[in-house]
N, C-alpha and C positions, 0 to 999 in steps of 0.2 A: 375465463382469465387465465393466461399463461403462466407455467410453473416462473420461479424467481430466474434459475439458471436459464431456461431460453429468454427471457427477455433479456438478460445480461448478454447473452450468445447474440443475439439479432442486434443488439447494440454496438457491441465491439467488433462483430465479424467483419461487416465492411471496411471497417478502419485497418484491419490486420491485413485485409486482401489488398488495399490501397498501399499500405507500407511493403507489403512484399513485391508487389511490381517493382517499387523501387530497388529493392533488392537483387531482383533478377535482372532487371534491364535498366540499372544505373549506369551512367555515364562514366561516373569517375568512382574510384576505390573508395575516397573520403566520405562520398554520400552514402554508397553501400554500407560502408561499416557503421556509420551513423543510423542509417534506416534499417539494417538488421538489429542493431540494439535496440532501437525503438520497437520495431516488431516483436521481439523476445518481451520487451517490458510491456507491449499491449496484452498479449495473452496473459502475463502473469497479474495485471492490472486486473485483467476480468474474472481471474479466479477469485482474487482476493476482493473485489467489489461483491460476488455471491456467498464468501465466506464472511463478510463482514455483516452484511444485511442480514444473512442467516443468524448469525449471533444477537445481534441487535433484536432480532424479532424472537428469538429464543429467550433472551433475556428480559425483554417487555413482560413477556407472558407469566415469567415467575418471579420477576424481582420489581418492587417499587422504587425507582429512583427517579428523580427528576433530572439527572444527568444524562441518562439513556436518549432524552429528546435532544437534548443539544448535541449528542454524540450523534444521533441519526440524521439531524440536519447537516451537522460537519461532513458526514460521509457522504451524503446525498450530493452537497455540492461539490465535494471532492470529485465523485465519478463523473458529473455532468461537466466539470472543467478540465478533467482529464481527458474526456471522451472528445472534447471541442478541440483541444490539443491534438490527440491523435490523427483526427480529421483535417487539421490545419497542416499536420506534418505530412501529409499527401502532397500536397502542394507547395508549402513552403516548411521544410525539414525543419530547419533553424527555428522559425518563430514557434511552429507546432511544438517542439522539444523545450522551449522556453516557457511556454503553458502550462506542459506537464510536469515541469519541474516546480512550477508556483504551486500548482495544486499539490503535489506532494510536501511543500515546504508550509502550505496551509494548513493540510492536514495534520501535519507532525507540531505543530505551532499551536492549535486549538483541540485535538483530540486529548482529552485530559484524563479519560478513562480506560481502562482494559475490562474486556470481557475474559473470565477464565472457566473452564471446566474442572471438576474434581481432580484428574490428573496432574492437571498443570498447575492448580493450587499446591497440590502435596509435593511437586518438585519444587516450588518457589516460594514454599512457607515461611522458611527461614528470612528471606529476601524483603518479604510483604510486611508492612506495619499497619495498613489500614483496608479492610474489608468491609462491603456493604451487603448484606442480603436482607432479604422482606424490608423492614424499618430500620435497621439498627444501621448506623451510620460507620461505628468503629468497635470492632470486636478483635478481642485476641483468642483464638482458637486453636486448639492441637489439631493435628490432622484427621485422627481417627474421627472428631466432632464433625469437620467442614465435610468428609466424605460421605457423613450421615445425613447432612442436610441438605439444603436448597443444592441441586445439582448445577448451579451455575452461579459465577460470582463475579461481582463488579467492584473493581479496586481503583483507586487513583493511579495513574500512571504519571511517574515523575518525569520531570523535564530531564532530569540524567540519563533516564533510560532511552529518552526519544532523541538524546543529543547526538550520538553517532550517526542515525540517519539524518536528523538536520544538516550536519555538517557534510554529509556527502551529496546532499541533495545541493546545497549551496555551493559547493566545488563543481557538480555538475552544470549548475546554471552557469558559473565563471568560465568554466572549460567550452560550452557550448557556445557563448558569447564570443571568446577568441576565435572558435571554429567559424563564426558567420563571418568574423572581421579577417578571415583567411589567414589567420596568425599559427604556423607551425599546424596546420591542418591536417597532415597525415598523423603526426604524431598523438593530436587530440584527438583524431577519430578513434585511433586504436585504444586511446586511454579510456574514451566513454564506452566504447564497446567491451572492453575489460571489465570496468567497473559495473555493468550489466551482467556480465557471465558470474562475476564476483557473487552480486546481488543473487543470481539465481542458483548458485550452488550453495549460498548459507542459507538460503529459502529449503532447499532441498534437504540437506543436512538437518533441519530443523525438524520439517516434516517426518523425515526418516527416524529421527533419535525419539519421537513420541509415541 
């Protein structure tokens, strides 16, 4: 059986290549900008797919929590739908983008748990009010105790934490709809491209800060 990262690579790579052809040989600048943003997002989502599935696998090996099964199903469906969207984008860029954004809205509405490792727990312990490890649903623990306990934690992911991403996804959905209707196409193309760049920078900063 192929390792997880290779499976994800084989699933996402053809879509990335197809989108890259639109970036290089696209006829209009507006299409090239949207295709560029979608291409970058495709690479990022492939990385996130590996990360999420590995975290779930690690958590299920150490933590008994029925919420992980739901989270796993939501994650798999999200990956499948967004892959469909990326492949559709190769032929119909607008409709594919809509499918991708709907998959992100689906995930951020239904993914109600967050998996964290000890260093992340220590950073966020003052913000978190409900941890779940082993068979305990709610504990109030100090950082030293957490760091010496199970090396992975599952906590409730509050809707308020997901709200900024949800708003960005909905905004993207509105913008791509206007783009398909050719309303302010050039401005919207730059706006969508900028949103992806800002998203990528934010992820990079978060990654480097850990």
